[in-house]
LOGUTI-178411 format. One record per residue (C-alpha): residue number from 1; x, y, z. Coordinates in Angstrom, 1 decimal. Each point is the difference from the previous one (the first is absolute). Last residue first. Layout:
<recs>
REC   num        x        y        z
REC   NUM        X        Y        Z
...
</recs>
This chain:
<recs>
REC   num        x        y        z
REC   525    -64.9     14.0   -141.4
REC   524      3.0     -0.1     -2.3
REC   523      3.6     -0.9      0.6
REC   522      2.8     -1.3     -2.1
REC   521     -1.9      0.6     -3.3
REC   520      1.4     -3.1     -1.6
REC   519      1.1     -1.8      3.1
REC   518     -3.5     -0.1      1.5
REC   517     -1.8      1.6      2.9
REC   516     -3.6     -0.1      1.2
REC   515     -1.4      1.5      3.2
REC   514     -3.6     -0.8      0.5
REC   513     -2.5      2.7      1.1
REC   512     -2.2      0.5      3.0
REC   511     -2.1      3.2      0.0
REC   510     -0.6      2.0      3.1
REC   509      3.8      0.4      0.7
REC   508      1.2     -1.5      3.3
REC   507      1.9      2.3      2.4
REC   506      3.4     -0.4      1.6
REC   505      1.8      1.4     -3.1
REC   504      3.4      1.1      1.4
REC   503      0.1     -3.0      2.4
REC   502     -0.5     -2.4     -2.9
REC   501     -1.8     -3.2      0.9
REC   500     -0.5     -2.7     -2.6
REC   499     -1.5     -3.2      1.3
REC   498     -3.6      1.4      0.0
REC   497      0.0      3.5     -1.5
REC   496      2.1      3.0      0.7
REC   495      0.0      2.6     -2.8
REC   494      2.0      1.4     -2.8
REC   493      0.7     -3.4     -1.7
REC   492      2.5      0.5     -2.8
REC   491      3.0      0.0      2.4
REC   490     -1.0     -3.4      1.3
REC   489     -0.2     -1.5     -3.5
REC   488      3.5      1.2     -0.9
REC   487      1.3     -1.2      3.4
REC   486     -1.5     -3.4     -0.3
REC   485      1.1     -0.5     -3.6
REC   484      3.6      0.9      0.9
REC   483     -0.1     -2.5      2.8
REC   482     -1.2     -2.7     -2.3
REC   481      2.7      0.6     -2.6
REC   480      2.7     -0.2      2.7
REC   479     -1.7     -3.1      1.3
REC   478      0.2     -1.5     -3.6
REC   477      3.7      0.8     -0.7
REC   476      1.0     -1.5      3.4
REC   475     -2.1     -3.1     -0.7
REC   474      1.6     -0.6     -3.5
REC   473      3.5      0.7      1.3
REC   472     -0.3     -2.5      2.9
REC   471     -1.5     -2.6     -2.3
REC   470      3.0      0.4     -2.3
REC   469      0.4      1.3     -3.5
REC   468      3.5      0.7     -1.4
REC   467      1.2      3.5      0.4
REC   466     -0.4      3.1     -2.1
REC   465     -3.7      0.3     -0.2
REC   464     -0.5     -0.5      3.8
REC   463      2.7      2.5      0.9
REC   462     -1.6      2.7     -2.1
REC   461     -3.4     -0.8      1.5
REC   460      1.5      0.1      3.6
REC   459      1.8      3.4     -0.5
REC   458     -3.1      1.6     -1.5
REC   457     -2.3     -1.5      2.7
REC   456      2.3      1.4      2.7
REC   455     -0.1      3.5     -1.4
REC   454     -3.8     -0.1     -0.5
REC   453     -0.5     -1.5      3.5
REC   452      2.0      2.9      1.6
REC   451     -1.8      2.7     -1.9
REC   450     -3.5     -1.5      0.6
REC   449      0.9     -0.6      3.7
REC   448      0.7      3.7      0.6
REC   447     -3.1      1.1     -1.8
REC   446     -2.2     -2.6      1.9
REC   445      1.5      0.9      3.3
REC   444     -0.6      3.7     -0.5
REC   443     -3.5     -0.6     -1.2
REC   442     -0.9     -2.1      3.1
REC   441     -0.7     -3.6      0.7
REC   440     -1.4     -2.2      2.8
REC   439     -0.3     -3.8     -0.2
REC   438      3.1     -0.4     -2.2
REC   437      1.4      1.6     -3.0
REC   436      2.7      2.2      1.6
REC   435      1.6     -2.1      2.8
REC   434     -1.0     -3.5     -1.2
REC   433      0.7      0.8     -3.6
REC   432      3.4      1.4      0.8
REC   431      0.9     -3.0      2.1
REC   430     -1.0     -2.4     -2.8
REC   429      1.9      2.0     -2.6
REC   428      3.2      0.2      2.1
REC   427     -0.2     -3.7      1.1
REC   426     -0.1     -1.2     -3.6
REC   425      2.8      2.4     -1.1
REC   424      2.2     -1.4      2.8
REC   423     -1.0     -3.6     -0.6
REC   422      0.8      0.2     -3.8
REC   421      3.4      1.4      0.8
REC   420      0.7     -2.7      2.6
REC   419     -1.2     -2.7     -2.5
REC   418      2.7      1.2     -2.4
REC   417     -0.7      1.8     -3.3
REC   416      2.6     -0.8     -2.7
REC   415     -2.0     -2.9     -1.6
REC   414      1.5     -0.2     -3.4
REC   413     -2.4     -0.1     -3.0
REC   412     -0.8     -3.4     -1.2
REC   411     -3.8     -0.3      0.4
REC   410     -0.7     -0.5     -3.7
REC   409     -3.4      1.4     -0.8
REC   408     -2.1     -1.4     -2.8
REC   407     -1.6      2.4     -2.5
REC   406     -3.6     -0.8     -0.6
REC   405     -1.2      0.1     -3.7
REC   404     -3.8      0.1     -0.1
REC   403     -2.4     -2.1     -2.0
REC   402     -3.6      1.1      0.5
REC   401     -1.9     -2.6      1.9
REC   400     -3.2     -1.3     -1.5
REC   399     -2.9      0.6      2.4
REC   398     -1.1     -3.1      1.8
REC   397      1.3      1.1      3.4
REC   396     -1.4      3.5      0.0
REC   395     -3.6     -0.6      0.9
REC   394      1.0     -2.3      2.9
REC   393      1.7      2.9      1.8
REC   392     -3.3      1.4      1.4
REC   391     -0.8     -3.3      1.8
REC   390      3.5     -0.2      1.5
REC   389     -0.1      3.7      1.1
REC   388     -3.3     -0.4      1.8
REC   387      1.1     -3.2      1.8
REC   386      3.4      1.4      1.1
REC   385     -1.9      3.2      0.9
REC   384     -2.2     -1.9      2.6
REC   383      2.9     -2.0      1.5
REC   382      2.3      2.9      0.5
REC   381     -2.7      2.4      1.2
REC   380     -1.1     -2.5      2.7
REC   379      3.5     -0.4      1.3
REC   378      0.2      3.8      0.3
REC   377     -3.4      0.6      1.6
REC   376      1.2     -1.3      3.3
REC   375      0.0      3.4      1.7
REC   374     -1.5      2.9     -1.9
REC   373      2.6      1.7     -2.2
REC   372      0.6      3.7      0.3
REC   371     -0.1      2.7     -2.7
REC   370     -2.1     -2.0     -2.4
REC   369      0.1     -3.7      0.7
REC   368     -2.2     -1.3     -2.8
REC   367      1.4      2.3     -2.7
REC   366      1.8     -2.8     -1.9
REC   365      3.5      1.3      0.6
REC   364      2.2     -2.9     -0.8
REC   363      3.1     -1.7      1.5
REC   362     -2.1     -0.9      3.0
REC   361     -2.0     -2.5     -1.9
REC   360     -0.4     -0.2     -3.8
REC   359      1.7      1.7     -2.9
REC   358     -0.7     -0.9     -3.6
REC   357      2.3      0.7     -3.0
REC   356     -0.9     -0.7     -3.6
REC   355     -0.1      3.7     -1.0
REC   354      1.5      2.4      2.6
REC   353     -2.7      2.1      1.6
REC   352     -0.7     -2.8      2.5
REC   351     -2.8     -2.5     -0.2
REC   350     -1.2     -1.5      3.3
REC   349     -3.6     -0.5     -1.1
REC   348     -1.6      3.0      1.7
REC   347      2.8      2.2     -1.4
REC   346      3.5      0.2      1.3
REC   345      2.4      2.7      1.3
REC   344      3.3     -1.6      1.1
REC   343      0.5      0.7      3.6
REC   342     -1.6      1.9      2.9
REC   341     -1.5     -1.5      3.2
REC   340      3.5     -1.3      0.8
REC   339      0.1     -2.1      3.2
REC   338      2.0     -0.5      3.1
REC   337      2.6      2.6      1.0
REC   336      0.5     -0.2      3.7
REC   335     -1.8      1.3      3.1
REC   334      1.5     -0.9      3.5
REC   333     -0.8     -2.7      2.5
REC   332      1.2     -1.3      3.4
REC   331     -2.4     -2.8      1.1
REC   330     -1.2      0.1      3.6
REC   329      1.0     -3.0      2.0
REC   328     -1.9     -2.8      1.8
REC   327     -2.0     -1.8     -2.8
REC   326      2.2      1.7     -2.6
REC   325      3.1     -1.8      1.3
REC   324      2.8      2.1     -1.5
REC   323      3.5     -1.4      0.0
REC   322      0.7      0.3     -3.7
REC   321     -0.9     -3.6     -0.8
REC   320     -3.0      0.4      2.2
REC   319     -1.3      2.6     -2.4
REC   318      0.1     -2.5     -2.8
REC   317     -2.0     -2.6      2.0
REC   316     -2.7      2.4      1.1
REC   315     -0.3      1.6     -3.5
REC   314     -0.4     -3.4     -1.6
REC   313     -2.4     -1.4      2.6
REC   312     -2.3      3.0     -0.2
REC   311     -3.6     -1.1      0.8
REC   310      0.8     -3.1      2.0
REC   309      3.0      1.5      1.8
REC   308     -1.8      3.2      0.8
REC   307     -3.3     -1.6      1.1
REC   306      1.7     -2.5      2.3
REC   305      2.4      2.6      1.5
REC   304     -2.6      2.7      1.0
REC   303     -1.7      2.8     -1.9
REC   302      1.4      2.6      2.5
REC   301      3.5     -0.6     -1.3
REC   300     -0.8      1.6     -3.4
REC   299      2.3      3.1      0.4
REC   298      1.7      1.7     -2.9
REC   297      2.8      2.3      1.2
REC   296      1.6      3.1     -1.5
REC   295      3.4      0.3     -1.7
REC   294      3.1      2.0     -0.5
REC   293     -0.5      2.6      2.7
REC   292      0.5      3.8     -0.6
REC   291     -3.2      0.7      1.8
REC   290     -1.6      2.4     -2.5
REC   289      1.5     -1.7     -3.0
REC   288     -1.2     -3.4      1.3
REC   287     -3.5      1.3      0.7
REC   286     -0.3      1.5     -3.5
REC   285      1.2     -3.2     -1.7
REC   284     -2.5     -2.0      2.1
REC   283     -2.8      2.3     -1.0
REC   282      1.1      0.0     -3.7
REC   281      0.0     -3.8     -0.1
REC   280     -3.5     -0.2      1.7
REC   279     -1.6      2.6     -2.4
REC   278      1.5     -1.5     -3.1
REC   277     -0.9     -3.5      1.1
REC   276     -3.8      0.6      0.3
REC   275     -1.3      0.4      3.6
REC   274     -0.4     -3.2      2.0
REC   273      2.5      1.0      2.7
REC   272     -2.2      3.0      0.9
REC   271     -3.1      0.1     -2.1
REC   270     -0.8      3.5      1.5
REC   269      3.3      1.1     -1.5
REC   268      3.2      1.9      0.8
REC   267     -0.1      0.7      3.8
REC   266     -1.8     -3.4      0.6
REC   265      3.2     -1.6     -1.4
REC   264      2.1      0.9      3.1
REC   263     -0.1     -2.7      2.6
REC   262      2.4      0.6      3.0
REC   261      2.2     -2.9      1.1
REC   260      3.1      2.2      0.8
REC   259      1.7     -1.3     -3.2
REC   258     -2.9      1.2     -2.1
REC   257     -2.9     -2.3     -0.7
REC   256     -1.9     -1.5     -2.9
REC   255     -2.9     -2.4      0.7
REC   254     -0.6     -3.6     -1.0
REC   253     -3.7     -0.9     -0.2
REC   252     -0.4     -2.7     -2.6
REC   251      0.1      2.5     -2.9
REC   250      3.2      1.4      1.5
REC   249      1.6     -3.5     -0.5
REC   248     -1.7     -0.2     -3.5
REC   247      2.2      2.9     -1.0
REC   246      2.8     -2.6     -0.1
REC   245      3.3      0.5      1.8
REC   244      2.5      0.0     -2.9
REC   243      3.5     -1.3      0.2
REC   242      2.5      2.1     -2.0
REC   241      3.5     -0.3      1.5
REC   240     -0.7     -2.2      3.0
REC   239      3.5      0.4      1.4
REC   238     -0.1      3.8      0.1
REC   237     -3.3     -0.2      1.8
REC   236     -3.1      2.2     -0.2
REC   235     -2.7     -2.3     -1.3
REC   234     -1.9      1.8     -2.8
REC   233     -3.3      1.6      1.2
REC   232     -1.3      3.0     -1.9
REC   231      0.4     -1.4     -3.5
REC   230      1.2      2.9     -2.1
REC   229     -2.0      0.4     -3.2
REC   228      1.8      1.8     -2.9
REC   227     -2.3      2.4     -1.9
REC   226      2.4      2.3     -1.8
REC   225      0.1     -2.5     -2.9
REC   224     -3.5      1.0     -1.1
REC   223      0.0     -1.2     -3.6
REC   222      2.7     -1.2     -2.4
REC   221     -0.8      0.2     -3.8
REC   220      2.1     -2.4     -2.0
REC   219      3.0      1.3     -2.1
REC   218      2.2     -3.1      0.1
REC   217      2.2      1.5      2.7
REC   216     -3.0      0.4      2.1
REC   215     -1.1     -3.6     -0.6
REC   214      3.5     -1.3      1.0
REC   213     -0.1      2.2      3.2
REC   212     -3.5     -1.2      1.0
REC   211      0.9     -3.6     -0.6
REC   210      3.3      0.1      1.9
REC   209     -1.3      1.9      3.1
REC   208      2.6     -1.4      2.4
REC   207     -2.1     -2.5      1.9
REC   206      2.4     -3.0     -0.2
REC   205      1.3      0.5      3.5
REC   204     -3.3     -0.7      1.6
REC   203     -2.3      2.9      1.0
REC   202     -0.7      1.2      3.6
REC   201      2.2      3.0     -0.6
REC   200      2.5      2.3      1.6
REC   199      2.7      1.7     -2.1
REC   198     -2.4      0.6     -2.9
REC   197      0.3     -0.9     -3.7
REC   196     -0.2     -3.6      1.3
REC   195     -3.8      0.5      0.2
REC   194     -0.3     -0.1     -3.8
REC   193     -3.1     -1.9     -0.8
REC   192     -1.0     -3.2     -1.8
REC   191      1.6     -1.5     -3.1
REC   190     -3.2     -1.0     -1.8
REC   189      0.8      1.4     -3.5
REC   188     -1.7     -2.1     -2.6
REC   187      1.4     -0.1     -3.6
REC   186     -2.2     -1.2     -2.8
REC   185      1.2     -1.3     -3.4
REC   184      3.3     -1.0      1.4
REC   183      3.8      0.1     -0.6
REC   182      2.2     -0.7      2.9
REC   181      3.6      1.0     -1.0
REC   180      2.5     -1.3      2.5
REC   179      2.9      2.0      1.5
REC   178      2.6     -2.4      1.3
REC   177      1.5      0.4      3.5
REC   176      0.2     -3.8      0.6
REC   175     -2.1     -0.3      3.1
REC   174     -1.9      3.3      0.0
REC   173     -1.3     -0.6     -3.5
REC   172     -0.7      3.6     -0.9
REC   171     -3.3      0.7     -1.9
REC   170     -0.6      2.2     -3.0
REC   169     -3.7      0.3     -0.5
REC   168     -3.0     -0.8     -2.2
REC   167     -1.3      1.4     -3.3
REC   166     -1.3      3.3      1.1
REC   165     -1.3      2.5     -2.5
REC   164      1.7      3.5      0.1
REC   163     -0.3      0.5     -3.8
REC   162      3.7     -0.6     -0.5
REC   161     -0.2     -3.3      1.7
REC   160      0.2     -0.4      3.8
REC   159      1.7     -2.6      2.2
REC   158     -0.7      0.5      3.7
REC   157      3.0      0.5      2.3
REC   156      2.2     -1.9      2.4
REC   155     -2.1     -2.9      1.4
REC   154      1.8     -2.0      2.6
REC   153      0.1     -3.8     -0.4
REC   152      0.8     -2.1      3.1
REC   151     -3.1     -2.2     -0.6
REC   150     -1.2     -0.6     -3.6
REC   149     -3.2     -2.0      0.1
REC   148     -1.5     -1.6     -3.1
REC   147     -3.8     -0.2      0.1
REC   146     -1.7     -2.1     -2.7
REC   145      0.9     -3.2      1.9
REC   144     -2.3      1.0      2.9
REC   143      0.3     -1.8      3.3
REC   142      2.7      2.3      1.4
REC   141     -2.5      3.0     -0.1
REC   140     -2.4     -1.9      2.2
REC   139      2.5     -0.4      2.9
REC   138      1.2      3.6     -0.6
REC   137     -3.6      1.3      0.3
REC   136     -0.5     -2.0      3.3
REC   135      3.3      1.2      1.4
REC   134     -0.7      3.6     -0.8
REC   133     -3.5     -0.1      1.5
REC   132      1.1     -1.6      3.3
REC   131      3.0      2.3      0.4
REC   130     -2.1      3.0     -0.7
REC   129     -2.5     -1.0      2.7
REC   128      2.6     -0.6      2.8
REC   127     -1.7      1.6      3.0
REC   126     -2.7     -2.7      0.5
REC   125     -0.9     -0.8     -3.6
REC   124     -2.1      3.0     -0.8
REC   123     -3.2      1.3     -1.4
REC   122     -0.5      3.7      0.9
REC   121     -3.6      1.1     -0.1
REC   120     -0.9      1.2      3.6
REC   119     -1.9      3.2     -0.5
REC   118      0.6      3.8      0.0
REC   117      3.5     -0.5     -1.4
REC   116      2.5      2.9      0.2
REC   115      2.4     -1.8      2.2
REC   114     -0.3     -3.8      0.1
REC   113     -2.6     -2.5      1.0
REC   112      0.4     -3.8     -0.5
REC   111     -2.6     -2.5     -1.2
REC   110      0.1     -3.6      1.5
REC   109     -1.8     -1.6     -3.0
REC   108     -3.2     -1.8      0.3
REC   107     -0.4     -3.4     -1.8
REC   106      1.5     -2.8      2.0
REC   105     -0.7      1.6      3.4
REC   104      1.0     -1.1      3.5
REC   103      2.3      3.0      0.5
REC   102     -0.3      2.4     -2.9
REC   101      1.9     -0.8     -3.1
REC   100      3.6      0.9     -1.0
REC    99      0.5      0.2     -3.8
REC    98      1.3     -3.1     -1.8
REC    97      1.3      0.6     -3.5
REC    96     -0.3     -3.2     -2.1
REC    95     -0.4      1.1     -3.6
REC    94     -3.8     -0.1      0.5
REC    93      0.5      2.4      3.0
REC    92      1.9      2.4     -2.3
REC    91     -2.7     -0.2     -2.6
REC    90     -2.7      0.6      2.6
REC    89      1.9      3.2      1.1
REC    88      0.0      1.2     -3.6
REC    87     -3.7     -0.5     -0.3
REC    86     -0.7      1.8      3.3
REC    85      2.2      3.0     -1.0
REC    84     -1.6      0.9     -3.3
REC    83     -2.4      2.5      1.7
REC    82      2.7      1.6      2.0
REC    81      2.5      0.4     -2.8
REC    80     -2.6      1.3     -2.5
REC    79     -1.4      2.5      2.5
REC    78      3.5      1.3      0.7
REC    77      0.8      0.5     -3.7
REC    76     -3.3      1.8     -0.5
REC    75      0.7      2.3      3.1
REC    74      3.5      1.0     -1.3
REC    73      1.5      0.9      3.4
REC    72      1.3      3.5      0.6
REC    71     -2.5      1.4      2.5
REC    70      1.8     -1.0      3.1
REC    69      0.9     -3.6     -1.0
REC    68     -1.0     -1.2      3.5
REC    67     -3.5      1.4     -0.5
REC    66     -0.3     -1.7     -3.4
REC    65      1.1     -3.4      1.3
REC    64     -2.5      0.2      2.9
REC    63     -2.8      0.9     -2.4
REC    62      0.8     -2.9     -2.3
REC    61      0.0     -2.4      2.9
REC    60     -3.2      1.5      1.3
REC    59     -1.7     -0.2     -3.5
REC    58      1.1     -3.6     -0.5
REC    57     -1.8     -0.9      3.2
REC    56      0.6     -1.3      3.5
REC    55     -2.5     -1.5      2.5
REC    54     -0.3     -3.1     -2.2
REC    53      3.7     -0.6      0.4
REC    52      2.0     -0.8     -3.2
REC    51      1.2      3.3     -1.3
REC    50      3.6     -0.5     -1.0
REC    49      3.3      1.4      1.2
REC    48      3.2     -2.0      0.0
REC    47      2.1     -0.7      3.1
REC    46      2.1      1.5      2.8
REC    45      3.4     -1.6     -0.3
REC    44      1.4      0.7     -3.5
REC    43      3.6     -1.2     -0.2
REC    42     -0.5     -2.5     -2.7
REC    41     -1.8      2.6     -2.1
REC    40      3.0      2.4      0.2
REC    39      2.0     -2.3     -2.3
REC    38      2.7     -2.6      0.0
REC    37     -1.8     -3.4     -0.3
REC    36      1.2     -0.6     -3.5
REC    35      3.6      0.5      1.0
REC    34      1.7      3.3     -1.0
REC    33     -0.6      2.3     -2.9
REC    32     -3.0     -1.8     -1.4
REC    31     -0.9     -0.8     -3.6
REC    30     -3.1     -2.0     -0.9
REC    29     -0.1     -1.1     -3.7
REC    28     -3.5     -1.0     -1.1
REC    27     -1.1     -1.9     -3.1
REC    26     -3.7      0.2     -0.6
REC    25     -3.1     -2.2      0.4
REC    24     -0.6     -0.5      3.7
REC    23      3.2      1.7      0.9
REC    22     -1.5      3.5      0.0
REC    21     -2.2     -0.7      3.0
REC    20      2.8     -1.4      2.2
REC    19      2.5      2.7     -1.2
REC    18     -2.4      2.8      1.0
REC    17     -0.4     -1.3      3.5
REC    16      3.8     -0.4      0.4
REC    15      0.7      3.5     -1.2
REC    14     -2.7      1.7      2.2
REC    13      0.6     -2.1      3.2
REC    12      3.8      0.5     -0.2
REC    11      2.4     -1.4     -2.5
REC    10      1.2      2.9     -2.2
REC     9      0.6      0.5     -3.7
REC     8     -2.6     -1.9     -2.2
REC     7      0.9     -0.5     -3.6
REC     6     -2.9     -1.4     -2.0
REC     5     -0.3     -1.5     -3.4
REC     4      3.5     -1.3      0.1
REC     3      3.4      0.5     -1.8
REC     2      3.6     -0.5      1.3
REC     1      2.9      1.7     -1.6
</recs>
């Protein structure tokens, strides 16, 4: 049993930012399933939103976010995020983050433009912004003696007393297969999203919805899980696996084309390629289903070699690895699961409905994204809510802890599931999610997938409880739980809004309403 003031699960921008603040005067244990760098943050290309230009304003950033969210954003939460952004950005810069400046300028940032934004307000480090932020945060984390890092440790479940109060988590040490009890006053879930629930995703392999699934099993309210954002432009290549072509490429003039070279976005939106992601992804999906093709093209050749290589060196070099010279060739792209706008329901300070548990970043549903996330608001949400949650948590640190008996777990059951069996079930769930819970849905597909997922989940849960714990088993159990939450939430929404399109309800209801589910009542709206 290991005790600390804070247990933080996850090592992306939200978890690392919280850890840095909490370490000033508290003991912090940071648990991450893989290596410290393994997170969606490190893969983020486009950038982080912040109003810095004198021609821009908080009001315009707020308005763009609300429009993208299609009536479902919590306007107060959006306002807090936007207004607090400059201070959080300055903190990152003070830590050492270097955002790209305009040519011949020491003070003016080279601001990017992405879909849904009315002004340039995306701070970036070329096209490797997340990599820059992640590295800087890790560099600073390693300086603090109050932070103990546990890499290769996979969280299994939250530890609750008889009153439903959280006292930490059971965590599997991936190296020796022991289950360790991490007891804490405050538990912070910062585990990111769940893109690996789908067959095609831009997410890293660690994105299996662990935090959302653990919180659901602990009785937390989960909100808006039907809103899964599909990034319109993932590189179409069997070798590339999940390489993202940043939205910033379209922001700098790239256009979408069919195989015959014809542009098509004007049929779907007056904003064309700069329409919000839900519109662009659905347009590509529709064109692919109409033509029977597997991909469309993204064409930025007109901007010229010097501009392309200077602006997007990472994308240029990676595409070259797969035989695509983006200065001469069009880029084959297809939509892929990218970001969960839903997650663990939180208040304005990151508190969940489970006592002593905070959720920050993509694992949470803060209300700032609504039914469709505005590009580059995700990194901002992570750093803003890390700060808000930390400040709120201080009031609980000095309270005398109530003694609680925590039962240790001996991971000695026989492992009778083979990797082949895990892989078969893993692929079955991901393919089912892709085909039935993707960009376009229908009542028939939802009903069919609900029955199949329910049966699969029952078998997986039973297997999980009767074999020794493994990372494969933990992840499989969690994506089964996530897929069940998606279908339950999607069936409750009798309309099409933002990222959720149901062919049987192609209209949008006049009043936007959150969808909330929990394990106690199973489903409630």
